[in-house]
Kinemage of the C-alpha trace (Angstrom):
@kinemage 1
@onewidth
@group {chain A} dominant
@subgroup {mainchain}
@vectorlist {calphas} color= white
{ca unk a 1} P 0.081 -0.178 -0.069
{ca unk a 2} L 1.289 3.672 -1.365
{ca unk a 3} L 1.681 6.003 1.741
{ca unk a 4} L -0.230 9.009 1.554
{ca unk a 5} L -1.377 11.567 3.551
{ca unk a 6} L -4.520 12.325 4.471
{ca unk a 7} L -5.245 16.229 5.260
{ca unk a 8} L -8.715 17.139 6.471
{ca unk a 9} L -9.628 20.450 7.640
{ca unk a 10} L -12.914 22.114 9.199
{ca unk a 11} L -15.100 18.180 9.422
{ca unk a 12} L -18.303 19.777 11.105
{ca unk a 13} L -17.714 17.546 14.929
{ca unk a 14} L -21.101 18.293 16.714
{ca unk a 15} L -19.773 18.988 19.353
{ca unk a 16} L -21.093 22.016 21.089
{ca unk a 17} L -20.542 21.967 24.825
{ca unk a 18} L -16.403 22.685 26.089
{ca unk a 19} L -14.804 19.189 27.205
{ca unk a 20} L -12.118 17.137 26.560
{ca unk a 21} L -12.201 15.170 23.513
{ca unk a 22} L -10.820 12.468 22.352
{ca unk a 23} L -11.139 12.807 17.532
{ca unk a 24} L -11.754 8.788 15.821
{ca unk a 25} L -11.466 9.037 11.738
{ca unk a 26} L -11.321 6.219 10.510
{ca unk a 27} L -10.217 5.775 6.000
{ca unk a 28} L -11.725 2.843 3.826
{ca unk a 29} L -8.980 2.394 1.518
{ca unk a 30} L -10.442 2.591 -2.159
{ca unk a 31} L -10.298 -0.273 -4.078
{ca unk a 32} L -7.968 -1.388 -6.792
{ca unk a 33} L -6.493 -4.097 -8.755
{ca unk a 34} L -4.020 -4.126 -6.150
{ca unk a 35} L -6.013 -3.886 -3.702
{ca unk a 36} L -9.300 -6.184 -4.550
{ca unk a 37} L -12.326 -5.677 -2.190
{ca unk a 38} L -12.167 -7.979 -0.423
{ca unk a 39} L -8.990 -7.478 1.398
{ca unk a 40} L -9.201 -3.160 2.142
{ca unk a 41} L -9.762 -2.817 6.357
{ca unk a 42} L -10.742 0.693 8.100
{ca unk a 43} L -7.910 3.172 8.527
{ca unk a 44} L -8.299 4.243 12.145
{ca unk a 45} L -6.236 7.049 13.620
{ca unk a 46} L -7.286 8.932 17.081
{ca unk a 47} L -6.178 12.345 18.645
{ca unk a 48} L -4.432 13.132 21.424
{ca unk a 49} L -7.042 14.394 24.361
{ca unk a 50} L -8.202 18.115 22.272
{ca unk a 51} L -9.735 20.323 25.511
{ca unk a 52} L -12.899 22.001 23.612
{ca unk a 53} L -13.109 25.396 25.303
{ca unk a 54} L -16.514 27.273 26.039
{ca unk a 55} L -17.645 29.869 22.911
{ca unk a 56} L -18.328 33.453 23.581
{ca unk a 57} L -22.133 34.370 24.893
{ca unk a 58} L -24.121 35.626 22.684
{ca unk a 59} L -28.260 37.504 22.944
{ca unk a 60} L -29.141 37.001 19.530
{ca unk a 61} L -32.650 38.454 20.471
{ca unk a 62} L -33.942 40.387 22.847
{ca unk a 63} L -37.365 41.358 22.313
{ca unk a 64} L -40.088 43.212 24.050
{ca unk a 65} L -44.140 42.902 22.509
{ca unk a 66} L -42.409 41.283 19.744
{ca unk a 67} L -40.043 44.024 18.801
{ca unk a 68} L -36.052 44.787 19.353
{ca unk a 69} L -35.827 45.349 23.026
{ca unk a 70} L -34.998 49.992 22.997
{ca unk a 71} L -34.004 50.746 26.483
{ca unk a 72} L -36.229 52.216 28.085
{ca unk a 73} L -39.976 52.306 27.792
{ca unk a 74} L -42.799 54.428 28.995
{ca unk a 75} L -46.187 53.173 29.052
{ca unk a 76} L -49.585 54.669 30.871
{ca unk a 77} L -51.849 52.859 33.150
{ca unk a 78} L -55.531 52.171 32.198
{ca unk a 79} L -57.881 52.717 34.687
{ca unk a 80} L -56.169 49.805 38.065
{ca unk a 81} L -55.670 47.277 35.750
{ca unk a 82} L -51.758 45.963 35.580
{ca unk a 83} L -49.856 45.974 32.025
{ca unk a 84} L -48.655 42.534 30.540
{ca unk a 85} L -45.463 43.001 29.080
{ca unk a 86} L -44.442 39.770 26.462
{ca unk a 87} L -40.124 40.069 27.318
{ca unk a 88} L -38.265 37.189 24.691
{ca unk a 89} L -35.166 35.854 24.227
{ca unk a 90} L -33.129 33.912 22.157
{ca unk a 91} L -29.232 32.678 22.549
{ca unk a 92} L -26.051 31.158 21.209
{ca unk a 93} L -24.903 28.634 23.813
{ca unk a 94} L -24.433 24.924 24.863
{ca unk a 95} L -25.695 23.623 27.873
{ca unk a 96} L -23.472 24.920 30.103
{ca unk a 97} L -24.509 28.118 29.300
{ca unk a 98} L -26.425 29.992 31.801
{ca unk a 99} L -28.653 32.480 30.769
{ca unk a 100} L -31.259 34.300 33.040
{ca unk a 101} L -34.055 36.212 33.125
{ca unk a 102} L -33.785 39.712 36.636
{ca unk a 103} L -34.963 40.077 38.840
{ca unk a 104} L -37.863 37.176 37.845
{ca unk a 105} L -38.185 34.808 36.723
{ca unk a 106} L -34.959 33.895 37.327
{ca unk a 107} L -33.031 30.394 35.241
{ca unk a 108} L -34.538 30.606 31.851
{ca unk a 109} L -34.145 28.187 29.535
{ca unk a 110} L -31.608 29.407 26.348
{ca unk a 111} L -34.651 30.853 24.133
{ca unk a 112} L -38.144 31.507 25.524
{ca unk a 113} L -40.763 33.857 26.522
{ca unk a 114} L -42.449 36.033 29.036
{ca unk a 115} L -45.295 37.510 30.338
{ca unk a 116} L -44.622 39.679 32.888
{ca unk a 117} L -47.264 41.787 34.996
{ca unk a 118} L -46.909 45.243 35.662
{ca unk a 119} L -48.845 48.413 37.922
{ca unk a 120} L -51.413 49.160 38.847
{ca unk a 121} L -49.101 51.894 40.258
{ca unk a 122} L -46.802 53.505 38.797
{ca unk a 123} L -43.363 51.486 39.458
{ca unk a 124} L -39.389 51.614 37.673
{ca unk a 125} L -38.140 48.042 36.864
{ca unk a 126} L -34.837 47.069 35.320
{ca unk a 127} L -34.960 43.693 33.225
{ca unk a 128} L -31.669 42.390 32.805
{ca unk a 129} L -31.130 39.222 30.038
{ca unk a 130} L -28.098 37.607 31.293
{ca unk a 131} L -25.832 34.962 29.597
{ca unk a 132} L -22.818 33.170 30.912
{ca unk a 133} L -20.621 30.773 29.341
{ca unk a 134} L -18.863 27.506 30.911
{ca unk a 135} L -15.564 30.057 31.156
{ca unk a 136} L -17.637 32.348 33.570
{ca unk a 137} L -17.676 35.319 30.728
{ca unk a 138} L -21.267 37.609 30.643
{ca unk a 139} L -22.982 39.708 28.519
{ca unk a 140} L -26.238 42.054 29.273
{ca unk a 141} L -28.768 43.637 27.921
{ca unk a 142} L -30.865 45.353 29.838
{ca unk a 143} L -34.432 48.036 29.121
{ca unk a 144} L -35.746 50.322 32.006
{ca unk a 145} L -39.835 49.716 32.163
{ca unk a 146} L -41.575 52.903 34.060
{ca unk a 147} L -45.172 52.395 34.097
{ca unk a 148} L -47.254 55.728 35.383
{ca unk a 149} L -49.782 55.484 36.655
{ca unk a 150} L -53.544 57.343 35.609
{ca unk a 151} L -54.685 60.276 37.680
{ca unk a 152} L -56.436 60.464 40.969
{ca unk a 153} L -60.027 61.073 40.000
{ca unk a 154} L -60.569 64.526 41.271
{ca unk a 155} L -63.343 64.261 44.225
{ca unk a 156} L -65.939 66.310 43.903
{ca unk a 157} L -68.153 68.011 47.137
{ca unk a 158} L -72.251 67.391 47.024
{ca unk a 159} L -72.256 71.075 45.224
{ca unk a 160} L -70.807 70.299 42.233
{ca unk a 161} L -67.611 69.981 40.222
{ca unk a 162} L -65.971 73.959 41.995
{ca unk a 163} L -68.668 74.436 44.208
{ca unk a 164} L -67.706 74.751 48.117
{ca unk a 165} L -66.955 76.059 51.207
{ca unk a 166} L -70.436 77.328 51.080
{ca unk a 167} L -70.634 79.343 47.200
């Protein structure tokens, strides 16, 4: 058999998680007249252990009510009803990537949605999408949600609006 060098570049491995791996390459020689089909046996080579480092954290999508999140939102509440805000996110990562939506609900999956309730009083709340990989590298996206309660109704005296004090 002729000795030839086989070079493999950019061979997909399917590895998505960081860790130490040993890869195996199996080459089956193509049958030729000098190497009939009944004789070829695969050549198997294993690599030395290879350390795969975690990739960088990447927030691919962070939306409020279906649109790319802006730094700040101000919502005027109607009546005494709470405001529902739909938050969704998508993070590129492995099973070792930790994703938090703070202050609540806390730990969340790499991709998901949450309906958050605000009100019925005025409040300012900072939502933070925090992503951490296995090396401890972090990426954050935040948005401020401010709710403004409607003005309190003006109390009317027994004589009607604007009538006061014996007028």
